[in-house]
All heavy atoms as a GROMACS GRO file, in nm:
protein
  584
    1MET      N    1   1.516  -1.152   2.145
    1MET     CA    2   1.401  -1.231   2.175
    1MET      C    3   1.279  -1.167   2.109
    1MET      O    4   1.260  -1.047   2.115
    1MET     CB    5   1.384  -1.240   2.326
    1MET     CG    6   1.270  -1.324   2.370
    1MET     SD    7   1.284  -1.351   2.546
    1MET     CE    8   1.189  -1.496   2.559
    2ARG      N    9   1.196  -1.247   2.044
    2ARG     CA   10   1.079  -1.198   1.973
    2ARG      C   11   0.957  -1.201   2.063
    2ARG      O   12   0.936  -1.295   2.139
    2ARG     CB   13   1.053  -1.282   1.849
    2ARG     CG   14   1.160  -1.265   1.747
    2ARG     CD   15   1.142  -1.346   1.623
    2ARG     NE   16   1.015  -1.415   1.609
    2ARG     CZ   17   0.985  -1.492   1.507
    2ARG    NH1   18   1.073  -1.512   1.414
    2ARG    NH2   19   0.868  -1.553   1.499
    3LYS      N   20   0.878  -1.097   2.052
    3LYS     CA   21   0.753  -1.090   2.127
    3LYS      C   22   0.642  -1.150   2.041
    3LYS      O   23   0.625  -1.113   1.926
    3LYS     CB   24   0.719  -0.946   2.160
    3LYS     CG   25   0.591  -0.930   2.236
    3LYS     CD   26   0.560  -0.784   2.260
    3LYS     CE   27   0.424  -0.771   2.321
    3LYS     NZ   28   0.382  -0.632   2.333
    4ILE      N   29   0.566  -1.243   2.094
    4ILE     CA   30   0.456  -1.306   2.023
    4ILE      C   31   0.326  -1.242   2.068
    4ILE      O   32   0.296  -1.235   2.187
    4ILE     CB   33   0.454  -1.458   2.048
    4ILE    CG1   34   0.583  -1.521   1.995
    4ILE    CG2   35   0.332  -1.520   1.984
    4ILE    CD1   36   0.596  -1.668   2.029
    5THR      N   37   0.248  -1.195   1.971
    5THR     CA   38   0.120  -1.133   2.000
    5THR      C   39   0.009  -1.227   1.956
    5THR      O   40   0.003  -1.265   1.840
    5THR     CB   41   0.107  -0.999   1.925
    5THR    OG1   42   0.217  -0.916   1.961
    5THR    CG2   43  -0.022  -0.930   1.960
    6ASP      N   44  -0.076  -1.264   2.049
    6ASP     CA   45  -0.190  -1.352   2.018
    6ASP      C   46  -0.309  -1.266   1.979
    6ASP      O   47  -0.372  -1.202   2.063
    6ASP     CB   48  -0.222  -1.439   2.139
    6ASP     CG   49  -0.329  -1.543   2.109
    6ASP    OD1   50  -0.368  -1.556   1.991
    6ASP    OD2   51  -0.372  -1.612   2.202
    7LEU      N   52  -0.338  -1.262   1.848
    7LEU     CA   53  -0.446  -1.177   1.799
    7LEU      C   54  -0.584  -1.238   1.819
    7LEU      O   55  -0.684  -1.176   1.789
    7LEU     CB   56  -0.424  -1.146   1.651
    7LEU     CG   57  -0.298  -1.066   1.620
    7LEU    CD1   58  -0.280  -1.052   1.470
    7LEU    CD2   59  -0.302  -0.930   1.686
    8THR      N   60  -0.589  -1.362   1.871
    8THR     CA   61  -0.720  -1.425   1.896
    8THR      C   62  -0.775  -1.390   2.034
    8THR      O   63  -0.887  -1.426   2.065
    8THR     CB   64  -0.710  -1.578   1.883
    8THR    OG1   65  -0.618  -1.627   1.981
    8THR    CG2   66  -0.664  -1.617   1.744
    9GLN      N   67  -0.698  -1.320   2.113
    9GLN     CA   68  -0.740  -1.283   2.248
    9GLN      C   69  -0.758  -1.133   2.256
    9GLN      O   70  -0.690  -1.057   2.190
    9GLN     CB   71  -0.634  -1.326   2.352
    9GLN     CG   72  -0.601  -1.473   2.349
    9GLN     CD   73  -0.720  -1.560   2.387
    9GLN    OE1   74  -0.797  -1.526   2.475
    9GLN    NE2   75  -0.736  -1.672   2.318
   10GLY      N   76  -0.853  -1.088   2.337
   10GLY     CA   77  -0.871  -0.945   2.360
   10GLY      C   78  -0.971  -0.882   2.264
   10GLY      O   79  -1.051  -0.949   2.200
   11SER      N   80  -0.962  -0.751   2.254
   11SER     CA   81  -1.056  -0.672   2.175
   11SER      C   82  -1.034  -0.694   2.026
   11SER      O   83  -0.921  -0.686   1.976
   11SER     CB   84  -1.039  -0.524   2.208
   11SER     OG   85  -1.113  -0.446   2.119
   12ILE      N   86  -1.143  -0.718   1.953
   12ILE     CA   87  -1.133  -0.739   1.808
   12ILE      C   88  -1.092  -0.610   1.739
   12ILE      O   89  -1.007  -0.610   1.650
   12ILE     CB   90  -1.268  -0.790   1.753
   12ILE    CG1   91  -1.294  -0.931   1.806
   12ILE    CG2   92  -1.268  -0.789   1.601
   12ILE    CD1   93  -1.431  -0.985   1.770
   13VAL      N   94  -1.149  -0.498   1.781
   13VAL     CA   95  -1.119  -0.369   1.718
   13VAL      C   96  -0.971  -0.335   1.736
   13VAL      O   97  -0.903  -0.292   1.643
   13VAL     CB   98  -1.209  -0.258   1.775
   13VAL    CG1   99  -1.169  -0.123   1.722
   13VAL    CG2  100  -1.354  -0.288   1.745
   14ARG      N  101  -0.918  -0.356   1.854
   14ARG     CA  102  -0.776  -0.327   1.881
   14ARG      C  103  -0.686  -0.415   1.795
   14ARG      O  104  -0.589  -0.367   1.736
   14ARG     CB  105  -0.745  -0.349   2.028
   14ARG     CG  106  -0.601  -0.318   2.064
   14ARG     CD  107  -0.574  -0.338   2.214
   14ARG     NE  108  -0.437  -0.310   2.246
   14ARG     CZ  109  -0.337  -0.396   2.232
   14ARG    NH1  110  -0.359  -0.516   2.183
   14ARG    NH2  111  -0.214  -0.363   2.266
   15ASN      N  112  -0.720  -0.543   1.784
   15ASN     CA  113  -0.639  -0.634   1.703
   15ASN      C  114  -0.645  -0.598   1.555
   15ASN      O  115  -0.544  -0.609   1.484
   15ASN     CB  116  -0.683  -0.778   1.726
   15ASN     CG  117  -0.647  -0.828   1.864
   15ASN    OD1  118  -0.554  -0.778   1.925
   15ASN    ND2  119  -0.722  -0.924   1.914
   16LEU      N  120  -0.763  -0.555   1.508
   16LEU     CA  121  -0.773  -0.511   1.369
   16LEU      C  122  -0.687  -0.388   1.344
   16LEU      O  123  -0.621  -0.377   1.241
   16LEU     CB  124  -0.919  -0.482   1.333
   16LEU     CG  125  -1.007  -0.603   1.308
   16LEU    CD1  126  -1.151  -0.560   1.287
   16LEU    CD2  127  -0.957  -0.683   1.191
   17TRP      N  128  -0.686  -0.296   1.438
   17TRP     CA  129  -0.601  -0.177   1.424
   17TRP      C  130  -0.453  -0.215   1.423
   17TRP      O  131  -0.375  -0.155   1.349
   17TRP     CB  132  -0.630  -0.075   1.534
   17TRP     CG  133  -0.739   0.019   1.496
   17TRP    CD1  134  -0.865   0.021   1.546
   17TRP    CD2  135  -0.734   0.122   1.398
   17TRP    NE1  136  -0.938   0.118   1.485
   17TRP    CE2  137  -0.861   0.183   1.393
   17TRP    CE3  138  -0.634   0.168   1.313
   17TRP    CZ2  139  -0.889   0.288   1.307
   17TRP    CZ3  140  -0.664   0.273   1.228
   17TRP    CH2  141  -0.789   0.331   1.225
   18ILE      N  142  -0.415  -0.310   1.506
   18ILE     CA  143  -0.274  -0.353   1.510
   18ILE      C  144  -0.232  -0.406   1.374
   18ILE      O  145  -0.120  -0.381   1.327
   18ILE     CB  146  -0.254  -0.459   1.620
   18ILE    CG1  147  -0.263  -0.395   1.758
   18ILE    CG2  148  -0.120  -0.529   1.604
   18ILE    CD1  149  -0.264  -0.494   1.872
   19MET      N  150  -0.321  -0.478   1.306
   19MET     CA  151  -0.287  -0.532   1.176
   19MET      C  152  -0.303  -0.429   1.065
   19MET      O  153  -0.230  -0.433   0.965
   19MET     CB  154  -0.375  -0.654   1.146
   19MET     CG  155  -0.346  -0.772   1.233
   19MET     SD  156  -0.429  -0.922   1.182
   19MET     CE  157  -0.599  -0.874   1.178
   20ALA      N  158  -0.397  -0.336   1.079
   20ALA     CA  159  -0.429  -0.244   0.970
   20ALA      C  160  -0.337  -0.122   0.963
   20ALA      O  161  -0.314  -0.070   0.854
   20ALA     CB  162  -0.573  -0.197   0.983
   21VAL      N  163  -0.284  -0.077   1.075
   21VAL     CA  164  -0.204   0.046   1.075
   21VAL      C  165  -0.082   0.037   0.983
   21VAL      O  166  -0.057   0.130   0.906
   21VAL     CB  167  -0.166   0.087   1.219
   21VAL    CG1  168  -0.059   0.193   1.221
   21VAL    CG2  169  -0.290   0.135   1.292
   22PRO      N  170  -0.005  -0.072   0.983
   22PRO     CA  171   0.108  -0.077   0.889
   22PRO      C  172   0.063  -0.076   0.742
   22PRO      O  173   0.128  -0.013   0.658
   22PRO     CB  174   0.177  -0.210   0.922
   22PRO     CG  175   0.136  -0.240   1.061
   22PRO     CD  176  -0.001  -0.184   1.076
   23LEU      N  177  -0.049  -0.140   0.712
   23LEU     CA  178  -0.099  -0.140   0.574
   23LEU      C  179  -0.146  -0.001   0.533
   23LEU      O  180  -0.116   0.046   0.422
   23LEU     CB  181  -0.213  -0.240   0.560
   23LEU     CG  182  -0.178  -0.386   0.582
   23LEU    CD1  183  -0.304  -0.470   0.585
   23LEU    CD2  184  -0.084  -0.433   0.474
   24ILE      N  185  -0.217   0.065   0.621
   24ILE     CA  186  -0.264   0.200   0.592
   24ILE      C  187  -0.146   0.295   0.576
   24ILE      O  188  -0.144   0.379   0.485
   24ILE     CB  189  -0.360   0.249   0.703
   24ILE    CG1  190  -0.488   0.165   0.703
   24ILE    CG2  191  -0.392   0.397   0.689
   24ILE    CD1  192  -0.576   0.187   0.825
   25SER      N  193  -0.046   0.280   0.661
   25SER     CA  194   0.072   0.367   0.655
   25SER      C  195   0.148   0.349   0.525
   25SER      O  196   0.188   0.447   0.461
   25SER     CB  197   0.165   0.339   0.772
   25SER     OG  198   0.098   0.362   0.894
   26SER      N  199   0.168   0.225   0.483
   26SER     CA  200   0.243   0.202   0.359
   26SER      C  201   0.165   0.253   0.238
   26SER      O  202   0.223   0.308   0.145
   26SER     CB  203   0.278   0.055   0.344
   26SER     OG  204   0.162  -0.023   0.329
   27SER      N  205   0.032   0.239   0.239
   27SER     CA  206  -0.048   0.292   0.129
   27SER      C  207  -0.043   0.444   0.125
   27SER      O  208  -0.033   0.505   0.018
   27SER     CB  209  -0.193   0.248   0.144
   27SER     OG  210  -0.204   0.110   0.126
   28PHE      N  211  -0.045   0.506   0.242
   28PHE     CA  212  -0.036   0.652   0.248
   28PHE      C  213   0.099   0.701   0.196
   28PHE      O  214   0.106   0.799   0.123
   28PHE     CB  215  -0.060   0.702   0.390
   28PHE     CG  216  -0.046   0.851   0.402
   28PHE    CD1  217  -0.147   0.934   0.357
   28PHE    CD2  218   0.067   0.908   0.458
   28PHE    CE1  219  -0.136   1.071   0.367
   28PHE    CE2  220   0.080   1.044   0.468
   28PHE     CZ  221  -0.022   1.127   0.423
   29ILE      N  222   0.205   0.633   0.235
   29ILE     CA  223   0.339   0.673   0.189
   29ILE      C  224   0.351   0.660   0.038
   29ILE      O  225   0.405   0.748  -0.030
   29ILE     CB  226   0.447   0.591   0.262
   29ILE    CG1  227   0.454   0.633   0.408
   29ILE    CG2  228   0.583   0.607   0.195
   29ILE    CD1  229   0.539   0.544   0.495
   30GLN      N  230   0.297   0.552  -0.017
   30GLN     CA  231   0.301   0.534  -0.162
   30GLN      C  232   0.219   0.642  -0.233
   30GLN      O  233   0.262   0.696  -0.335
   30GLN     CB  234   0.248   0.396  -0.198
   30GLN     CG  235   0.260   0.364  -0.346
   30GLN     CD  236   0.215   0.222  -0.376
   30GLN    OE1  237   0.154   0.156  -0.293
   30GLN    NE2  238   0.248   0.176  -0.495
   31MET      N  239   0.102   0.677  -0.178
   31MET     CA  240   0.020   0.782  -0.237
   31MET      C  241   0.090   0.917  -0.228
   31MET      O  242   0.090   0.995  -0.324
   31MET     CB  243  -0.115   0.789  -0.166
   31MET     CG  244  -0.208   0.894  -0.225
   31MET     SD  245  -0.339   0.942  -0.115
   31MET     CE  246  -0.251   1.013   0.021
   32ALA      N  247   0.153   0.945  -0.114
   32ALA     CA  248   0.224   1.072  -0.097
   32ALA      C  249   0.342   1.082  -0.193
   32ALA      O  250   0.372   1.190  -0.247
   32ALA     CB  251   0.272   1.086   0.048
   33TYR      N  252   0.408   0.970  -0.219
   33TYR     CA  253   0.520   0.968  -0.313
   33TYR      C  254   0.472   1.002  -0.454
   33TYR      O  255   0.532   1.085  -0.524
   33TYR     CB  256   0.587   0.831  -0.311
   33TYR     CG  257   0.704   0.818  -0.402
   33TYR    CD1  258   0.827   0.873  -0.368
   33TYR    CD2  259   0.694   0.750  -0.523
   33TYR    CE1  260   0.935   0.863  -0.453
   33TYR    CE2  261   0.802   0.739  -0.608
   33TYR     CZ  262   0.923   0.795  -0.573
   33TYR     OH  263   1.029   0.784  -0.657
   34SER      N  264   0.362   0.941  -0.496
   34SER     CA  265   0.307   0.970  -0.629
   34SER      C  266   0.258   1.114  -0.638
   34SER      O  267   0.278   1.181  -0.740
   34SER     CB  268   0.192   0.875  -0.660
   34SER     OG  269   0.238   0.743  -0.672
   35MET      N  270   0.197   1.164  -0.532
   35MET     CA  271   0.148   1.301  -0.532
   35MET      C  272   0.264   1.400  -0.539
   35MET      O  273   0.256   1.501  -0.610
   35MET     CB  274   0.065   1.328  -0.406
   35MET     CG  275   0.000   1.464  -0.404
   35MET     SD  276  -0.127   1.478  -0.528
   35MET     CE  277  -0.259   1.398  -0.445
   36THR      N  278   0.373   1.371  -0.470
   36THR     CA  279   0.490   1.457  -0.476
   36THR      C  280   0.548   1.460  -0.617
   36THR      O  281   0.587   1.567  -0.667
   36THR     CB  282   0.597   1.410  -0.375
   36THR    OG1  283   0.538   1.406  -0.245
   36THR    CG2  284   0.716   1.503  -0.374
   37ASP      N  285   0.553   1.345  -0.682
   37ASP     CA  286   0.599   1.341  -0.821
   37ASP      C  287   0.512   1.428  -0.909
   37ASP      O  288   0.562   1.503  -0.994
   37ASP     CB  289   0.597   1.198  -0.874
   37ASP     CG  290   0.715   1.116  -0.826
   37ASP    OD1  291   0.811   1.176  -0.774
   37ASP    OD2  292   0.710   0.992  -0.843
   38MET      N  293   0.380   1.419  -0.890
   38MET     CA  294   0.289   1.499  -0.972
   38MET      C  295   0.307   1.648  -0.947
   38MET      O  296   0.302   1.728  -1.040
   38MET     CB  297   0.145   1.458  -0.946
   38MET     CG  298   0.105   1.330  -1.011
   38MET     SD  299  -0.072   1.310  -0.998
   38MET     CE  300  -0.082   1.134  -0.980
   39LEU      N  301   0.328   1.685  -0.822
   39LEU     CA  302   0.346   1.827  -0.791
   39LEU      C  303   0.474   1.882  -0.853
   39LEU      O  304   0.475   1.992  -0.907
   39LEU     CB  305   0.346   1.848  -0.639
   39LEU     CG  306   0.212   1.829  -0.570
   39LEU    CD1  307   0.228   1.834  -0.419
   39LEU    CD2  308   0.113   1.934  -0.616
   40TRP      N  309   0.582   1.807  -0.844
   40TRP     CA  310   0.708   1.853  -0.902
   40TRP      C  311   0.702   1.857  -1.054
   40TRP      O  312   0.755   1.948  -1.117
   40TRP     CB  313   0.824   1.764  -0.858
   40TRP     CG  314   0.875   1.801  -0.723
   40TRP    CD1  315   0.848   1.739  -0.605
   40TRP    CD2  316   0.961   1.911  -0.691
   40TRP    NE1  317   0.910   1.802  -0.502
   40TRP    CE2  318   0.982   1.908  -0.551
   40TRP    CE3  319   1.021   2.010  -0.765
   40TRP    CZ2  320   1.060   2.002  -0.486
   40TRP    CZ3  321   1.100   2.104  -0.700
   40TRP    CH2  322   1.118   2.098  -0.562
   41LEU      N  323   0.637   1.757  -1.114
   41LEU     CA  324   0.630   1.753  -1.259
   41LEU      C  325   0.520   1.842  -1.314
   41LEU      O  326   0.511   1.861  -1.436
   41LEU     CB  327   0.609   1.609  -1.306
   41LEU     CG  328   0.729   1.518  -1.284
   41LEU    CD1  329   0.694   1.376  -1.324
   41LEU    CD2  330   0.849   1.568  -1.360
   42GLY      N  331   0.437   1.898  -1.228
   42GLY     CA  332   0.334   1.989  -1.273
   42GLY      C  333   0.388   2.111  -1.343
   42GLY      O  334   0.321   2.171  -1.427
   43HIS      N  335   0.512   2.147  -1.314
   43HIS     CA  336   0.576   2.260  -1.380
   43HIS      C  337   0.605   2.231  -1.526
   43HIS      O  338   0.622   2.323  -1.605
   43HIS     CB  339   0.705   2.298  -1.307
   43HIS     CG  340   0.684   2.337  -1.165
   43HIS    ND1  341   0.621   2.454  -1.127
   43HIS    CD2  342   0.714   2.274  -1.050
   43HIS    CE1  343   0.616   2.461  -0.996
   43HIS    NE2  344   0.671   2.352  -0.945
   44LEU      N  345   0.612   2.103  -1.562
   44LEU     CA  346   0.642   2.066  -1.700
   44LEU      C  347   0.519   2.060  -1.789
   44LEU      O  348   0.531   2.056  -1.911
   44LEU     CB  349   0.712   1.930  -1.704
   44LEU     CG  350   0.846   1.922  -1.632
   44LEU    CD1  351   0.901   1.780  -1.639
   44LEU    CD2  352   0.946   2.020  -1.693
   45GLY      N  353   0.401   2.054  -1.729
   45GLY     CA  354   0.279   2.054  -1.808
   45GLY      C  355   0.189   1.937  -1.777
   45GLY      O  356   0.224   1.846  -1.699
   46SER      N  357   0.073   1.939  -1.839
   46SER     CA  358  -0.027   1.838  -1.810
   46SER      C  359   0.010   1.700  -1.864
   46SER      O  360  -0.033   1.598  -1.809
   46SER     CB  361  -0.163   1.881  -1.865
   46SER     OG  362  -0.157   1.894  -2.005
   47ASP      N  363   0.089   1.694  -1.971
   47ASP     CA  364   0.131   1.564  -2.024
   47ASP      C  365   0.218   1.488  -1.924
   47ASP      O  366   0.202   1.367  -1.906
   47ASP     CB  367   0.207   1.580  -2.156
   47ASP     CG  368   0.118   1.625  -2.270
   47ASP    OD1  369  -0.006   1.605  -2.258
   47ASP    OD2  370   0.171   1.678  -2.369
   48ALA      N  371   0.307   1.560  -1.858
   48ALA     CA  372   0.393   1.495  -1.759
   48ALA      C  373   0.312   1.448  -1.638
   48ALA      O  374   0.336   1.338  -1.586
   48ALA     CB  375   0.503   1.592  -1.714
   49VAL      N  376   0.216   1.528  -1.596
   49VAL     CA  377   0.131   1.488  -1.483
   49VAL      C  378   0.048   1.366  -1.518
   49VAL      O  379   0.033   1.273  -1.438
   49VAL     CB  380   0.041   1.606  -1.437
   49VAL    CG1  381  -0.058   1.561  -1.332
   49VAL    CG2  382   0.127   1.720  -1.384
   50ALA      N  383  -0.005   1.363  -1.639
   50ALA     CA  384  -0.083   1.247  -1.683
   50ALA      C  385   0.003   1.121  -1.689
   50ALA      O  386  -0.042   1.012  -1.652
   50ALA     CB  387  -0.146   1.275  -1.819
   51ALA      N  388   0.126   1.136  -1.733
   51ALA     CA  389   0.216   1.020  -1.739
   51ALA      C  390   0.247   0.966  -1.600
   51ALA      O  391   0.247   0.844  -1.578
   51ALA     CB  392   0.346   1.059  -1.811
   52VAL      N  393   0.271   1.055  -1.505
   52VAL     CA  394   0.300   1.011  -1.368
   52VAL      C  395   0.176   0.948  -1.306
   52VAL      O  396   0.185   0.846  -1.237
   52VAL     CB  397   0.350   1.130  -1.282
   52VAL    CG1  398   0.356   1.093  -1.136
   52VAL    CG2  399   0.486   1.174  -1.330
   53GLY      N  400   0.059   1.004  -1.332
   53GLY     CA  401  -0.064   0.946  -1.279
   53GLY      C  402  -0.088   0.806  -1.335
   53GLY      O  403  -0.126   0.715  -1.262
   54ALA      N  404  -0.064   0.788  -1.463
   54ALA     CA  405  -0.082   0.656  -1.524
   54ALA      C  406   0.021   0.558  -1.472
   54ALA      O  407  -0.012   0.442  -1.442
   54ALA     CB  408  -0.071   0.667  -1.676
   55ALA      N  409   0.144   0.602  -1.456
   55ALA     CA  410   0.248   0.514  -1.404
   55ALA      C  411   0.217   0.472  -1.260
   55ALA      O  412   0.236   0.356  -1.222
   55ALA     CB  413   0.384   0.583  -1.411
   56GLY      N  414   0.167   0.567  -1.180
   56GLY     CA  415   0.129   0.534  -1.043
   56GLY      C  416   0.018   0.431  -1.038
   56GLY      O  417   0.018   0.341  -0.952
   57PHE      N  418  -0.077   0.441  -1.130
   57PHE     CA  419  -0.185   0.343  -1.135
   57PHE      C  420  -0.131   0.205  -1.168
   57PHE      O  421  -0.170   0.105  -1.108
   57PHE     CB  422  -0.290   0.384  -1.237
   57PHE     CG  423  -0.392   0.276  -1.262
   57PHE    CD1  424  -0.491   0.251  -1.170
   57PHE    CD2  425  -0.385   0.199  -1.377
   57PHE    CE1  426  -0.584   0.150  -1.191
   57PHE    CE2  427  -0.477   0.098  -1.400
   57PHE     CZ  428  -0.577   0.074  -1.307
   58PHE      N  429  -0.040   0.198  -1.265
   58PHE     CA  430   0.014   0.067  -1.305
   58PHE      C  431   0.100   0.006  -1.194
   58PHE      O  432   0.102  -0.116  -1.176
   58PHE     CB  433   0.090   0.077  -1.436
   58PHE     CG  434  -0.001   0.095  -1.554
   58PHE    CD1  435   0.008   0.208  -1.633
   58PHE    CD2  436  -0.099   0.002  -1.583
   58PHE    CE1  437  -0.077   0.226  -1.740
   58PHE    CE2  438  -0.185   0.019  -1.690
   58PHE     CZ  439  -0.174   0.131  -1.769
   59VAL      N  440   0.170   0.088  -1.118
   59VAL     CA  441   0.245   0.038  -1.003
   59VAL      C  442   0.148  -0.018  -0.899
   59VAL      O  443   0.169  -0.126  -0.844
   59VAL     CB  444   0.334   0.149  -0.942
   59VAL    CG1  445   0.389   0.108  -0.807
   59VAL    CG2  446   0.446   0.185  -1.037
   60TRP      N  447   0.040   0.055  -0.872
   60TRP     CA  448  -0.061   0.009  -0.778
   60TRP      C  449  -0.123  -0.122  -0.826
   60TRP      O  450  -0.142  -0.215  -0.746
   60TRP     CB  451  -0.168   0.116  -0.761
   60TRP     CG  452  -0.283   0.070  -0.678
   60TRP    CD1  453  -0.289   0.068  -0.541
   60TRP    CD2  454  -0.406   0.016  -0.725
   60TRP    NE1  455  -0.412   0.017  -0.502
   60TRP    CE2  456  -0.484  -0.016  -0.613
   60TRP    CE3  457  -0.459  -0.008  -0.852
   60TRP    CZ2  458  -0.611  -0.070  -0.623
   60TRP    CZ3  459  -0.584  -0.063  -0.862
   60TRP    CH2  460  -0.659  -0.093  -0.748
   61LEU      N  461  -0.155  -0.132  -0.955
   61LEU     CA  462  -0.216  -0.252  -1.010
   61LEU      C  463  -0.122  -0.372  -1.000
   61LEU      O  464  -0.163  -0.482  -0.962
   61LEU     CB  465  -0.256  -0.229  -1.155
   61LEU     CG  466  -0.326  -0.344  -1.226
   61LEU    CD1  467  -0.458  -0.375  -1.158
   61LEU    CD2  468  -0.345  -0.311  -1.372
   62SER      N  469   0.006  -0.352  -1.030
   62SER     CA  470   0.101  -0.463  -1.020
   62SER      C  471   0.120  -0.507  -0.875
   62SER      O  472   0.132  -0.627  -0.848
   62SER     CB  473   0.236  -0.425  -1.083
   62SER     OG  474   0.296  -0.319  -1.012
   63ASN      N  475   0.119  -0.413  -0.783
   63ASN     CA  476   0.126  -0.450  -0.641
   63ASN      C  477   0.004  -0.531  -0.600
   63ASN      O  478   0.015  -0.630  -0.527
   63ASN     CB  479   0.138  -0.326  -0.553
   63ASN     CG  480   0.277  -0.273  -0.543
   63ASN    OD1  481   0.374  -0.344  -0.567
   63ASN    ND2  482   0.289  -0.146  -0.511
   64ALA      N  483  -0.113  -0.490  -0.644
   64ALA     CA  484  -0.236  -0.561  -0.609
   64ALA      C  485  -0.233  -0.703  -0.663
   64ALA      O  486  -0.270  -0.798  -0.593
   64ALA     CB  487  -0.357  -0.485  -0.663
   65LEU      N  488  -0.190  -0.720  -0.786
   65LEU     CA  489  -0.182  -0.854  -0.845
   65LEU      C  490  -0.079  -0.941  -0.775
   65LEU      O  491  -0.103  -1.060  -0.751
   65LEU     CB  492  -0.152  -0.844  -0.995
   65LEU     CG  493  -0.263  -0.784  -1.080
   65LEU    CD1  494  -0.216  -0.767  -1.223
   65LEU    CD2  495  -0.390  -0.866  -1.073
   66SER      N  496   0.035  -0.883  -0.741
   66SER     CA  497   0.137  -0.963  -0.672
   66SER      C  498   0.093  -1.002  -0.532
   66SER      O  499   0.119  -1.113  -0.486
   66SER     CB  500   0.271  -0.889  -0.669
   66SER     OG  501   0.262  -0.775  -0.587
   67TYR      N  502   0.023  -0.910  -0.462
   67TYR     CA  503  -0.027  -0.943  -0.329
   67TYR      C  504  -0.135  -1.051  -0.336
   67TYR      O  505  -0.146  -1.135  -0.247
   67TYR     CB  506  -0.083  -0.820  -0.258
   67TYR     CG  507   0.022  -0.724  -0.211
   67TYR    CD1  508  -0.001  -0.587  -0.210
   67TYR    CD2  509   0.147  -0.768  -0.168
   67TYR    CE1  510   0.096  -0.499  -0.167
   67TYR    CE2  511   0.243  -0.680  -0.126
   67TYR     CZ  512   0.217  -0.546  -0.125
   67TYR     OH  513   0.313  -0.458  -0.082
   68MET      N  514  -0.214  -1.048  -0.444
   68MET     CA  515  -0.318  -1.148  -0.459
   68MET      C  516  -0.257  -1.287  -0.477
   68MET      O  517  -0.300  -1.382  -0.412
   68MET     CB  518  -0.406  -1.113  -0.580
   68MET     CG  519  -0.524  -1.203  -0.598
   68MET     SD  520  -0.638  -1.146  -0.726
   68MET     CE  521  -0.533  -1.134  -0.868
   69THR      N  522  -0.154  -1.298  -0.560
   69THR     CA  523  -0.090  -1.430  -0.578
   69THR      C  524  -0.014  -1.471  -0.453
   69THR      O  525  -0.013  -1.588  -0.417
   69THR     CB  526   0.004  -1.426  -0.700
   69THR    OG1  527   0.099  -1.323  -0.682
   69THR    CG2  528  -0.074  -1.402  -0.828
   70LYS      N  529   0.048  -1.375  -0.386
   70LYS     CA  530   0.120  -1.406  -0.262
   70LYS      C  531   0.025  -1.458  -0.155
   70LYS      O  532   0.053  -1.560  -0.089
   70LYS     CB  533   0.192  -1.280  -0.211
   70LYS     CG  534   0.258  -1.296  -0.077
   70LYS     CD  535   0.316  -1.161  -0.033
   70LYS     CE  536   0.363  -1.166   0.107
   70LYS     NZ  537   0.260  -1.130   0.203
   71THR      N  538  -0.088  -1.391  -0.138
   71THR     CA  539  -0.186  -1.434  -0.039
   71THR      C  540  -0.243  -1.571  -0.075
   71THR      O  541  -0.259  -1.658   0.012
   71THR     CB  542  -0.298  -1.331  -0.028
   71THR    OG1  543  -0.241  -1.205   0.006
   71THR    CG2  544  -0.400  -1.371   0.078
   72GLY      N  545  -0.271  -1.594  -0.202
   72GLY     CA  546  -0.321  -1.723  -0.245
   72GLY      C  547  -0.222  -1.835  -0.219
   72GLY      O  548  -0.259  -1.945  -0.175
   73ALA      N  549  -0.094  -1.808  -0.244
   73ALA     CA  550   0.009  -1.909  -0.217
   73ALA      C  551   0.023  -1.936  -0.068
   73ALA      O  552   0.038  -2.051  -0.025
   73ALA     CB  553   0.143  -1.863  -0.274
   74GLU      N  554   0.014  -1.830   0.014
   74GLU     CA  555   0.023  -1.850   0.159
   74GLU      C  556  -0.094  -1.930   0.212
   74GLU      O  557  -0.077  -2.014   0.300
   74GLU     CB  558   0.030  -1.714   0.229
   74GLU     CG  559   0.161  -1.643   0.209
   74GLU     CD  560   0.162  -1.504   0.267
   74GLU    OE1  561   0.054  -1.453   0.304
   74GLU    OE2  562   0.271  -1.444   0.275
   75ILE      N  563  -0.212  -1.905   0.160
   75ILE     CA  564  -0.329  -1.979   0.205
   75ILE      C  565  -0.318  -2.126   0.164
   75ILE      O  566  -0.352  -2.217   0.239
   75ILE     CB  567  -0.458  -1.917   0.149
   75ILE    CG1  568  -0.482  -1.782   0.218
   75ILE    CG2  569  -0.578  -2.006   0.169
   75ILE    CD1  570  -0.593  -1.700   0.158
   76THR      N  571  -0.269  -2.148   0.042
   76THR     CA  572  -0.253  -2.285  -0.007
   76THR      C  573  -0.152  -2.363   0.079
   76THR      O  574  -0.177  -2.478   0.114
   76THR     CB  575  -0.207  -2.285  -0.154
   76THR    OG1  576  -0.304  -2.213  -0.230
   76THR    CG2  577  -0.194  -2.426  -0.207
   77VAL      N  578  -0.044  -2.297   0.113
   77VAL     CA  579   0.060  -2.364   0.195
   77VAL      C  580   0.006  -2.387   0.334
   77VAL      O  581   0.016  -2.490   0.392
   77VAL     CB  582   0.188  -2.279   0.200
   77VAL    CG1  583   0.284  -2.332   0.304
   77VAL    CG2  584   0.253  -2.279   0.063
   0.00000   0.00000   0.00000
């Protein structure tokens, strides 16, 4: 059985936190993953660290673009 949470009732701050915590957590995990890659590859030199940093940026950018189109499609529907 699924629990339904009505976010239109109660404290606004509490409801914002309920929605924001999973987003903040997933962003932190993604950042920690990229940082761990940079730390491990730091032994190989600055070129490897720069490559991982650039790749992490492009992954972040592609996620942002896909979320933008996803949100736009959901709003349209």
